[in-house]
Backbone as XML, in Angstrom:
<?xml version="1.0"?>
<chain id="A" units="angstrom">
  <residue number="1" name="UNK">
    <atom name="N" x="0.672" y="-1.185" z="0.194"/>
    <atom name="CA" x="-0.087" y="0.390" z="0.129"/>
    <atom name="C" x="0.472" y="1.412" z="-0.118"/>
  </residue>
  <residue number="2" name="UNK">
    <atom name="N" x="0.407" y="2.293" z="-0.645"/>
    <atom name="CA" x="1.616" y="3.387" z="-1.002"/>
    <atom name="C" x="0.690" y="4.394" z="-0.178"/>
  </residue>
  <residue number="3" name="UNK">
    <atom name="N" x="1.683" y="4.787" z="0.840"/>
    <atom name="CA" x="1.078" y="6.471" z="2.205"/>
    <atom name="C" x="1.567" y="7.325" z="1.798"/>
  </residue>
  <residue number="4" name="UNK">
    <atom name="N" x="0.789" y="8.661" z="1.877"/>
    <atom name="CA" x="1.256" y="9.881" z="1.896"/>
    <atom name="C" x="0.497" y="10.335" z="3.350"/>
  </residue>
  <residue number="5" name="UNK">
    <atom name="N" x="1.539" y="11.165" z="2.985"/>
    <atom name="CA" x="0.981" y="12.344" z="4.766"/>
    <atom name="C" x="1.259" y="14.081" z="4.760"/>
  </residue>
  <residue number="6" name="UNK">
    <atom name="N" x="0.560" y="15.000" z="5.597"/>
    <atom name="CA" x="1.092" y="16.058" z="4.926"/>
    <atom name="C" x="0.371" y="16.736" z="6.796"/>
  </residue>
  <residue number="7" name="UNK">
    <atom name="N" x="0.787" y="17.597" z="7.003"/>
    <atom name="CA" x="0.039" y="18.483" z="8.252"/>
    <atom name="C" x="-0.478" y="19.540" z="8.470"/>
  </residue>
  <residue number="8" name="UNK">
    <atom name="N" x="-0.929" y="19.844" z="8.790"/>
    <atom name="CA" x="-2.031" y="21.521" z="8.592"/>
    <atom name="C" x="-2.512" y="21.702" z="10.038"/>
  </residue>
  <residue number="9" name="UNK">
    <atom name="N" x="-1.794" y="22.571" z="10.854"/>
    <atom name="CA" x="-2.388" y="23.149" z="12.018"/>
    <atom name="C" x="-2.520" y="21.651" z="12.949"/>
  </residue>
  <residue number="10" name="UNK">
    <atom name="N" x="-3.874" y="21.185" z="14.145"/>
    <atom name="CA" x="-3.614" y="19.881" z="14.060"/>
    <atom name="C" x="-4.389" y="18.771" z="13.417"/>
  </residue>
  <residue number="11" name="UNK">
    <atom name="N" x="-4.577" y="19.087" z="12.478"/>
    <atom name="CA" x="-4.567" y="17.964" z="11.475"/>
    <atom name="C" x="-4.090" y="17.081" z="10.379"/>
  </residue>
  <residue number="12" name="UNK">
    <atom name="N" x="-3.928" y="15.963" z="11.055"/>
    <atom name="CA" x="-2.758" y="14.435" z="9.577"/>
    <atom name="C" x="-4.131" y="14.698" z="8.600"/>
  </residue>
  <residue number="13" name="UNK">
    <atom name="N" x="-3.005" y="14.620" z="7.694"/>
    <atom name="CA" x="-4.067" y="14.410" z="6.114"/>
    <atom name="C" x="-3.370" y="13.136" z="5.640"/>
  </residue>
  <residue number="14" name="UNK">
    <atom name="N" x="-3.848" y="11.875" z="5.269"/>
    <atom name="CA" x="-2.852" y="10.721" z="4.430"/>
    <atom name="C" x="-4.564" y="10.680" z="3.315"/>
  </residue>
  <residue number="15" name="UNK">
    <atom name="N" x="-3.388" y="10.109" z="2.384"/>
    <atom name="CA" x="-3.677" y="9.434" z="0.952"/>
    <atom name="C" x="-3.351" y="8.307" z="1.189"/>
  </residue>
  <residue number="16" name="UNK">
    <atom name="N" x="-4.257" y="7.220" z="1.557"/>
    <atom name="CA" x="-3.940" y="5.607" z="1.157"/>
    <atom name="C" x="-4.192" y="5.079" z="-0.257"/>
  </residue>
  <residue number="17" name="UNK">
    <atom name="N" x="-3.453" y="4.626" z="-0.684"/>
    <atom name="CA" x="-3.940" y="3.819" z="-1.837"/>
    <atom name="C" x="-4.926" y="2.512" z="-1.500"/>
  </residue>
  <residue number="18" name="UNK">
    <atom name="N" x="-5.975" y="2.216" z="-2.490"/>
    <atom name="CA" x="-7.172" y="0.490" z="-1.730"/>
    <atom name="C" x="-6.648" y="0.278" z="-2.899"/>
  </residue>
  <residue number="19" name="UNK">
    <atom name="N" x="-7.164" y="-0.911" z="-3.234"/>
    <atom name="CA" x="-6.737" y="-2.065" z="-3.602"/>
    <atom name="C" x="-6.749" y="-1.075" z="-5.384"/>
  </residue>
  <residue number="20" name="UNK">
    <atom name="N" x="-5.687" y="-2.019" z="-6.101"/>
    <atom name="CA" x="-5.405" y="-1.433" z="-7.472"/>
    <atom name="C" x="-6.893" y="-1.701" z="-8.227"/>
  </residue>
  <residue number="21" name="UNK">
    <atom name="N" x="-7.180" y="-0.431" z="-8.874"/>
    <atom name="CA" x="-7.667" y="0.180" z="-9.643"/>
    <atom name="C" x="-9.555" y="0.558" z="-8.824"/>
  </residue>
  <residue number="22" name="UNK">
    <atom name="N" x="-9.156" y="0.779" z="-7.306"/>
    <atom name="CA" x="-10.310" y="1.264" z="-6.560"/>
    <atom name="C" x="-9.989" y="2.629" z="-6.971"/>
  </residue>
  <residue number="23" name="UNK">
    <atom name="N" x="-8.948" y="2.687" z="-6.253"/>
    <atom name="CA" x="-8.803" y="4.621" z="-6.154"/>
    <atom name="C" x="-7.941" y="4.977" z="-4.734"/>
  </residue>
  <residue number="24" name="UNK">
    <atom name="N" x="-7.982" y="5.930" z="-4.162"/>
    <atom name="CA" x="-7.475" y="6.568" z="-3.098"/>
    <atom name="C" x="-7.972" y="7.015" z="-2.033"/>
  </residue>
  <residue number="25" name="UNK">
    <atom name="N" x="-7.788" y="7.035" z="-1.025"/>
    <atom name="CA" x="-8.711" y="7.638" z="0.117"/>
    <atom name="C" x="-8.111" y="8.569" z="1.212"/>
  </residue>
  <residue number="26" name="UNK">
    <atom name="N" x="-8.617" y="9.440" z="0.892"/>
    <atom name="CA" x="-7.768" y="10.789" z="1.499"/>
    <atom name="C" x="-8.500" y="10.793" z="2.921"/>
  </residue>
  <residue number="27" name="UNK">
    <atom name="N" x="-7.670" y="10.347" z="3.773"/>
    <atom name="CA" x="-8.329" y="10.804" z="5.386"/>
    <atom name="C" x="-7.588" y="12.072" z="6.287"/>
  </residue>
  <residue number="28" name="UNK">
    <atom name="N" x="-8.666" y="12.229" z="7.103"/>
    <atom name="CA" x="-8.212" y="13.442" z="8.029"/>
    <atom name="C" x="-8.337" y="13.095" z="9.195"/>
  </residue>
  <residue number="29" name="UNK">
    <atom name="N" x="-7.174" y="13.025" z="9.995"/>
    <atom name="CA" x="-7.195" y="12.823" z="11.756"/>
    <atom name="C" x="-7.157" y="13.774" z="12.697"/>
  </residue>
  <residue number="30" name="UNK">
    <atom name="N" x="-7.532" y="13.753" z="13.327"/>
    <atom name="CA" x="-7.211" y="14.708" z="14.844"/>
    <atom name="C" x="-7.626" y="14.199" z="15.897"/>
  </residue>
  <residue number="31" name="UNK">
    <atom name="N" x="-6.159" y="14.963" z="16.487"/>
    <atom name="CA" x="-6.043" y="14.191" z="17.720"/>
    <atom name="C" x="-5.745" y="12.183" z="17.824"/>
  </residue>
  <residue number="32" name="UNK">
    <atom name="N" x="-5.508" y="12.137" z="16.615"/>
    <atom name="CA" x="-5.523" y="10.743" z="15.936"/>
    <atom name="C" x="-6.512" y="10.081" z="15.757"/>
  </residue>
  <residue number="33" name="UNK">
    <atom name="N" x="-7.759" y="10.648" z="15.774"/>
    <atom name="CA" x="-8.686" y="10.138" z="15.271"/>
    <atom name="C" x="-9.194" y="10.444" z="13.680"/>
  </residue>
  <residue number="34" name="UNK">
    <atom name="N" x="-9.615" y="8.736" z="13.448"/>
    <atom name="CA" x="-9.971" y="8.987" z="12.165"/>
    <atom name="C" x="-11.374" y="10.038" z="11.932"/>
  </residue>
  <residue number="35" name="UNK">
    <atom name="N" x="-11.121" y="10.754" z="11.325"/>
    <atom name="CA" x="-12.374" y="11.650" z="11.379"/>
    <atom name="C" x="-13.349" y="11.956" z="10.353"/>
  </residue>
  <residue number="36" name="UNK">
    <atom name="N" x="-12.547" y="11.759" z="8.968"/>
    <atom name="CA" x="-12.902" y="11.788" z="7.468"/>
    <atom name="C" x="-12.512" y="10.837" z="6.139"/>
  </residue>
  <residue number="37" name="UNK">
    <atom name="N" x="-12.896" y="10.309" z="5.340"/>
    <atom name="CA" x="-12.218" y="9.860" z="4.296"/>
    <atom name="C" x="-13.519" y="10.133" z="3.032"/>
  </residue>
  <residue number="38" name="UNK">
    <atom name="N" x="-12.366" y="10.264" z="2.387"/>
    <atom name="CA" x="-13.216" y="10.637" z="0.720"/>
    <atom name="C" x="-11.799" y="10.135" z="-0.208"/>
  </residue>
  <residue number="39" name="UNK">
    <atom name="N" x="-13.312" y="9.107" z="-0.919"/>
    <atom name="CA" x="-12.507" y="8.232" z="-2.343"/>
    <atom name="C" x="-12.317" y="8.996" z="-3.439"/>
  </residue>
  <residue number="40" name="UNK">
    <atom name="N" x="-11.336" y="8.855" z="-3.685"/>
    <atom name="CA" x="-10.613" y="9.600" z="-5.222"/>
    <atom name="C" x="-10.442" y="8.606" z="-5.943"/>
  </residue>
  <residue number="41" name="UNK">
    <atom name="N" x="-9.789" y="9.151" z="-7.458"/>
    <atom name="CA" x="-9.755" y="8.326" z="-8.510"/>
    <atom name="C" x="-8.209" y="8.185" z="-8.261"/>
  </residue>
  <residue number="42" name="UNK">
    <atom name="N" x="-7.814" y="9.241" z="-8.215"/>
    <atom name="CA" x="-6.245" y="9.335" z="-8.069"/>
    <atom name="C" x="-5.664" y="9.485" z="-6.788"/>
  </residue>
  <residue number="43" name="UNK">
    <atom name="N" x="-4.512" y="9.902" z="-6.529"/>
    <atom name="CA" x="-3.502" y="10.753" z="-5.293"/>
    <atom name="C" x="-3.708" y="11.709" z="-6.280"/>
  </residue>
  <residue number="44" name="UNK">
    <atom name="N" x="-3.237" y="12.580" z="-6.757"/>
    <atom name="CA" x="-3.171" y="13.896" z="-7.344"/>
    <atom name="C" x="-4.663" y="14.470" z="-7.109"/>
  </residue>
  <residue number="45" name="UNK">
    <atom name="N" x="-5.441" y="14.007" z="-7.558"/>
    <atom name="CA" x="-7.190" y="14.925" z="-7.069"/>
    <atom name="C" x="-7.034" y="14.478" z="-5.645"/>
  </residue>
  <residue number="46" name="UNK">
    <atom name="N" x="-6.593" y="13.682" z="-4.926"/>
    <atom name="CA" x="-7.019" y="13.593" z="-3.958"/>
    <atom name="C" x="-6.221" y="15.264" z="-2.973"/>
  </residue>
  <residue number="47" name="UNK">
    <atom name="N" x="-5.054" y="15.205" z="-3.538"/>
    <atom name="CA" x="-3.737" y="16.613" z="-3.289"/>
    <atom name="C" x="-4.420" y="17.653" z="-3.655"/>
  </residue>
  <residue number="48" name="UNK">
    <atom name="N" x="-5.579" y="17.892" z="-4.175"/>
    <atom name="CA" x="-6.324" y="18.842" z="-4.806"/>
    <atom name="C" x="-7.237" y="19.359" z="-4.092"/>
  </residue>
  <residue number="49" name="UNK">
    <atom name="N" x="-7.865" y="18.016" z="-3.936"/>
    <atom name="CA" x="-9.195" y="18.045" z="-2.638"/>
    <atom name="C" x="-8.675" y="18.624" z="-1.832"/>
  </residue>
  <residue number="50" name="UNK">
    <atom name="N" x="-7.768" y="18.114" z="-0.995"/>
    <atom name="CA" x="-7.045" y="18.666" z="0.374"/>
    <atom name="C" x="-7.311" y="19.813" z="0.512"/>
  </residue>
  <residue number="51" name="UNK">
    <atom name="N" x="-6.057" y="20.446" z="-1.137"/>
    <atom name="CA" x="-6.259" y="21.830" z="-1.026"/>
    <atom name="C" x="-7.225" y="22.817" z="-0.902"/>
  </residue>
  <residue number="52" name="UNK">
    <atom name="N" x="-8.199" y="22.523" z="-1.704"/>
    <atom name="CA" x="-9.673" y="22.895" z="-1.971"/>
    <atom name="C" x="-10.614" y="23.083" z="-1.272"/>
  </residue>
  <residue number="53" name="UNK">
    <atom name="N" x="-10.512" y="21.341" z="-0.238"/>
    <atom name="CA" x="-10.926" y="21.812" z="0.970"/>
    <atom name="C" x="-10.515" y="22.076" z="2.155"/>
  </residue>
  <residue number="54" name="UNK">
    <atom name="N" x="-9.397" y="21.840" z="2.229"/>
    <atom name="CA" x="-9.093" y="22.311" z="3.800"/>
    <atom name="C" x="-7.247" y="22.734" z="4.020"/>
  </residue>
  <residue number="55" name="UNK">
    <atom name="N" x="-6.753" y="23.431" z="2.792"/>
    <atom name="CA" x="-5.460" y="24.274" z="2.753"/>
    <atom name="C" x="-5.001" y="23.836" z="3.142"/>
  </residue>
  <residue number="56" name="UNK">
    <atom name="N" x="-4.338" y="22.543" z="2.714"/>
    <atom name="CA" x="-3.442" y="21.652" z="2.814"/>
    <atom name="C" x="-2.750" y="21.960" z="1.362"/>
  </residue>
  <residue number="57" name="UNK">
    <atom name="N" x="-1.018" y="22.628" z="1.958"/>
    <atom name="CA" x="-0.461" y="23.464" z="0.360"/>
    <atom name="C" x="0.061" y="21.848" z="-0.224"/>
  </residue>
  <residue number="58" name="UNK">
    <atom name="N" x="-0.173" y="22.375" z="-1.377"/>
    <atom name="CA" x="0.272" y="21.137" z="-2.438"/>
    <atom name="C" x="1.355" y="20.511" z="-2.403"/>
  </residue>
  <residue number="59" name="UNK">
    <atom name="N" x="2.484" y="21.067" z="-1.798"/>
    <atom name="CA" x="4.268" y="20.608" z="-1.677"/>
    <atom name="C" x="4.005" y="19.946" z="-0.283"/>
  </residue>
  <residue number="60" name="UNK">
    <atom name="N" x="3.409" y="20.283" z="0.287"/>
    <atom name="CA" x="3.661" y="19.132" z="1.185"/>
    <atom name="C" x="3.443" y="17.835" z="2.115"/>
  </residue>
  <residue number="61" name="UNK">
    <atom name="N" x="3.313" y="16.992" z="1.020"/>
    <atom name="CA" x="2.768" y="15.881" z="1.320"/>
    <atom name="C" x="4.396" y="15.347" z="0.869"/>
  </residue>
  <residue number="62" name="UNK">
    <atom name="N" x="3.934" y="13.862" z="2.023"/>
    <atom name="CA" x="5.492" y="13.173" z="1.886"/>
    <atom name="C" x="4.838" y="11.801" z="1.998"/>
  </residue>
  <residue number="63" name="UNK">
    <atom name="N" x="6.181" y="10.651" z="0.734"/>
    <atom name="CA" x="5.428" y="9.784" z="1.042"/>
    <atom name="C" x="6.580" y="9.032" z="1.646"/>
  </residue>
  <residue number="64" name="UNK">
    <atom name="N" x="4.907" y="8.071" z="2.892"/>
    <atom name="CA" x="5.808" y="7.379" z="3.763"/>
    <atom name="C" x="6.014" y="6.332" z="4.022"/>
  </residue>
  <residue number="65" name="UNK">
    <atom name="N" x="5.141" y="5.044" z="3.063"/>
    <atom name="CA" x="5.084" y="3.852" z="2.623"/>
    <atom name="C" x="4.665" y="3.789" z="0.934"/>
  </residue>
  <residue number="66" name="UNK">
    <atom name="N" x="5.697" y="2.938" z="0.581"/>
    <atom name="CA" x="5.685" y="2.438" z="-0.628"/>
    <atom name="C" x="5.353" y="1.289" z="-0.943"/>
  </residue>
</chain>
């Protein structure tokens, strides 16, 4: 599973690859609690969505698991 993370204020955002062909989940964690997830077709869409909806800078994502 491929995983990217970004942090903004007290939030941790994570993009996790689902099974191949399914898509990618954008997850939001506040104080370690999984607060939401959104399924998108690509990792790039997740990054743009996080930027537009939650103000996560486009360049703040880091690959943590490949």
